[in-house]
N, C-alpha and C positions, 0 to 999 in steps of 0.2 A: 300773275295770268295777265299781264299787261299787252297781249296783242304776240307778233311775230318776230319782235325783236329776239334778241340776246337773254337769254334768262327768261323767257317767253313758255308757257305751262300750259299744257293743253289737258281738260278732264272729261269724261263721261261714261258712257254706257258702250265701244265702241269695240270693235273684237280685236284679238289678235292681230298684231303686223307682222310681213317682212318687212328686212330692209328695205324694201322697192317701193313701201307700201307704208313707210312714214309717216304722221304730223308731217305739213308743209317746212312748219319753223326747223324739225327738227333735221330737215333734208337741205335748209339750206347753210348748213358747217355754221360753225361757232364764232364769225366774224360776220361785220357788217359789211366791208371789203369783198367777203366770197359770196354774203350773199347778194349782191349788189351785180356783182359779175356773172353768178348764175342764174338772174333773172331776162339779165341779157342773151346768153344761152337761148333759155328755155322761148325765149322771144323769138330769137331769131331763125329758132328752128319750129317754134307754132307749138312747140310746146306748155305753153303756160297749162296752170292749172286752178282750177273754179271753186274760192271760198266764199258760202252763202258768207251774208254781214247784215245781220237785223239789228235797229234799231226800236226799241216799246216805247219811247221817250224821249225828254230835250236829251240829248250825247253829251251835256256837260254834268248831269245830274244820273242819270239812269245809264250804266256804261252800256254800248255797242257789243253784241255777240257774238262771233264767229266761229262758223259749224265747220269742218272737213266733212264731206261727204262719203270718204273713201275709210278712215277711221272711226267715222261716227265719235269727233270727237267736236270740244268747244272749248273757247278760247277768249276772252273781252280783252275789251278795245279799252286803253287807261280815256279818263274822261276829259272830251272838250272841255278848251275852256270856252271861258264866257265873259261878258262886262260883270262886277259888279253891281249893276242896277236892272239890268234883263233877266228875266225866267221865262220855264214855259214854253220853250220853245215846242213847235207843230208842227204838221203840215208843210216841211223842209224835201228835198228830194237827196238824195247819195248815188254816185255814179262813180265807174272806174274806171281813170284814166291814168294811161299806162302804167306805171307800179303804185301810183296812187287812188285812195281813195276823197274823192269830195263832196261835202257836206253843204250844200247852195241851198240860200234863203231860207224861207219860210215865216212864219206868224209867232210873234211870243207879246210879252208884255212888258213895259218899262216902265218902272217907279217914277222915271223921272214925269212923264203926261198925265196929262189928264184930263177926262176920269182915264182914276187907274186901271182898271179894271177893263179898258177897251184893247182890243188885241191891235198892233199893228202888223204890218210886214216885213221884214227883215233885210236887207243886202248883203249880208257878212257870208265868207263862203271861208269854209278851213278845208285845209289838206291834213289828210293822216298820212306816215311813210310806214308801212309795216316792217320794211326793214331796219331801223331807228326806232321804232314803234313810238313815235314823237308826232305833234300836231302842228300846225303854221297857219298860220293867217294872211290868207292871200287875197289878190284886189276885188272887194265885194263890187256887186252888182250896177250895175248903171240905176235901173228901179227898185227899188225894194220889192217884192210879189212871195207871196206862201200859192200853196195848190195848186203848180204851175204843169205845164210840160216840160220835160225837158230829156237833152237825146245826146248820144259821143258818135262823132263821126270824123274820122282820122285820131286826129290830137287836141281837137277840139270839144268842147260843148255848148249844145245848143239850146238857150228857153225860150217860152210864149205863155203868153196869156199868164194864169194868176189873180192873185190881189192878197186883202189883206185877213181873208177867214180863221178862224181860229176852231182846234179840235171840241170846245167849249161850247160851241155857239151853231144850232143847228143850220143857221142861214143868216143873212146879212154881211156885212164885207162889200168889201170894192172889187172889179173886174179894170183887167184889164187884158189891152190887143197888142204891148209892144211884146216884140222879140229882139235877143240879143245873143249872141256869139263870143264867148271866151276862146284865148288863145295863150296855153298854159307855158308854153316859151315864154313868150312873151309879158304875161301877167296882166292881162289887159281885154278888158271888153269891149264890144262893138253893137251898134244898134244896126237891125237888120229890120227890113221891112216887115210893117207890122201885121196882125192878121187884118181878115176880113171883119170880122165879129169880137164883140169881148167875150174873152170865152176863161174862163175859174174851174178849176177844178177837170182837167182837161187831162188827158192820158198822153205820152209824147215816148217815140220809139223812132229809131234808123231802120229804114228798109229800101234797100236797092238803090243809094245813094240818095236818099228823102227821106225827110225829117217829116213825119206823121204827128197830127196835133189829132185829137177825135175825143169826142163827147165832153162833159162838164157841163158849163148852166151859164147861161149869159142871162137876162132877165129875170123875174119874179114877181107873183101874184101871190095874193093874201086871201087868204080865209076867213069870211066874216068882218075883213076890213081890220080883223085886228093879227093873223098867225100870217108869218109869211112862208112862201113856197118857191122852192126852186124853181125853172122851167130849165129842164134836161135836153141838152139836142143831142140829137141821133147821128149828125154826119159827121165833118170834118175840114180840118182843110191840110196840105201835102207842099211840102219847099223843097224846089229843086235844090237839094245842095251846092250843083255846080252852077246856077245861073241866079240863085237868091228868090225866082220868082213863087209865089204861091197858085195854087188854082184848089179850087172846091172839090171836095167829093160828098155826095149824095146821102142822102141818111141810108144806113146797113140796115135797119129794119123798117117794118110796117109798124105804124100808130098802135097803139095797142099791145103787136106785142111784146115789150119789155119798156118798164120805165125810163134806166138809164144804164150805161155800159157799165161792166161786171169787171172786175182784174184779171187786166192784161194782161202776156207775156209773150216776150218775142223769142222762138228756140231756134237756135240760132242752125244753116243747114249743113252738112255732111257732103266730103268731097267731092262740093262744087254744085249740088244740090242747093234750092232757093230758101232764105227762112220762113219760117213759117211762122205764121202769129196767132196765139188761143188766150180764149177768155174762159174765166169763172166765172160763171152766172149760178145761184142757187147754187146745186148740187149738182149740175151739171156741168161737162166740159162742153168749150164748140172750138171750131176752124176757122179762121178766115180762108174765102171764097175772094181771094183779089179779084175776079175776071168778073166773079155774079157780082159783086160791094154785100154780101150776105155772111153769114155766123150761121155755121152748119152745125150741126149738133154731131160731136164726136164721142164722148163716153159720159156715163153716168159715174159720180163719184161709188164706189163701195159704202162708204161710210156717210150719213148726212154729217156736215160740217156746223160747227157753232159758232156760236157771234159773228154772224157771216159779212159785219160789216169791217171787220178787224182780222180775217183770212186775207192771205196774200197767194199769188198763187208764181209759183217762181222757177224759171227754169236754168236747170243747173245738170250737166252732165249728158245730155243731150233729152236730160228727161224733164217732168212736168213735178216739179214737188205741188203740196196745198199744205200750206204750210195755216195747222186750223189758229182759229182765234177764240175759242174755249180754255175753257180752265185747268189746271194741270190734273194730270190723275193720281190721285191720296191715293193710297192701300195703305189703310187704318187696320184690316182685322193680319190678327197674327198668322191666320196661315197663309199671308198672300206672302211673299219674298219683300222687305224693308227694299233692297236695292232696288224697286221699280219708285220708288217715292218721288213725287214731283217730275213724274211722266210725261213727256207726252209722244203723240201719234200722230208721223208723216204721209200722208196717203200720194205713190209716188207714179206719173202712169209714162207709160213708153208707149211715146206714138206712131213709133214705127210697126213695134211688134203688139200695140193694142191692147196692153195687160198691164193690170195692177198690182204692186208690192205696199209693204208698209214697211215703215221706219222705225223703230219705238225709240228713244231718245231723252237726254236727261237735259234744258239747259244748265246752266248754272246759275244763273237768276233766279230760277225755278223752286229752288232749293229753299230759300225767306219767303215768307209770306206776304211783303211789302212789295211784292215783284208779281203783278200777275200778265198771263198772256195776251197780253192784246200789240201786236205790232206796227210802229204807226210809218216806217220802213223799210225796205229789202230790196237790198242792189246784188250783183254777184262778183266779187272782187277775185281778179286774173294775177295771176303771179306763176 
């Protein structure tokens, strides 16, 4: 169960499949060369399939998980390499670039630093090849960062803002305004024009040849002079990827409407239609109106989400998957089927038909008590 490479295995409560609906690793063939050739053919004809990649924790300790929405089967990635003196990676980003998965930056602890309980930003970049099922370390970012905005355009990755905050700390840490571009072909990072304001904990995505960096936090204040509290942004900044120039995006909501930006997902348009930006805020889905610069309520979730902070909104196959952050469903009653043990339920929304459906599935790591359902990072791998 080490990924898409030769000999990998998929498990789960998926439905029976025909030969045309087999999990992706089975349809790739038995050889690495054949898998690469098939990927190039799929890419040329725009027939790539989408696989959801989820990380609960430090990828070097807790294996990443892959979910195939067609077969509803799961597979595990091999552990990501790490330095022997660093641990507890969190607030990193993962993106799909070409036929690779990149894990970028984050915040971690370093046993060589003092004090040892103070998290530091990471500049490390790792690439996972799903065809060979191998991890490789790439050139690191020029500026270490976690909790940053990240987007992919053509064959490049863009990162902006961020800081050193760790998931175990509610406030504090550094904030950045620097921006970088990564060229996979030359394995090189280049500096770009910085953001106008420091911005960490922000959301990044590419929309119509523009790199959007929205939300996040900059300054902070204290309650009673003791407890630090973030000052969240309701605005953003947008880079024209052809010129490299930034422009300001005005506040996207009125004061008092919401405290901070929710979980954001960009759903690709079909047949020449523009991409759409959605947000999960509480138990509702909102659609972003670009012209009005406002979030419009789109739909109410059929079931209230648990542990909202660790929920995720994921665009997959033209639908929006609401990934719960609560505990797995445990059926200890003898009257209930044991096959449902360790299951979670995805709430799936179709924006085109405005209908909901449910997908019950069993992640592999949910079978053991040491792994809870708290997704750290989720991205889409296209093969």
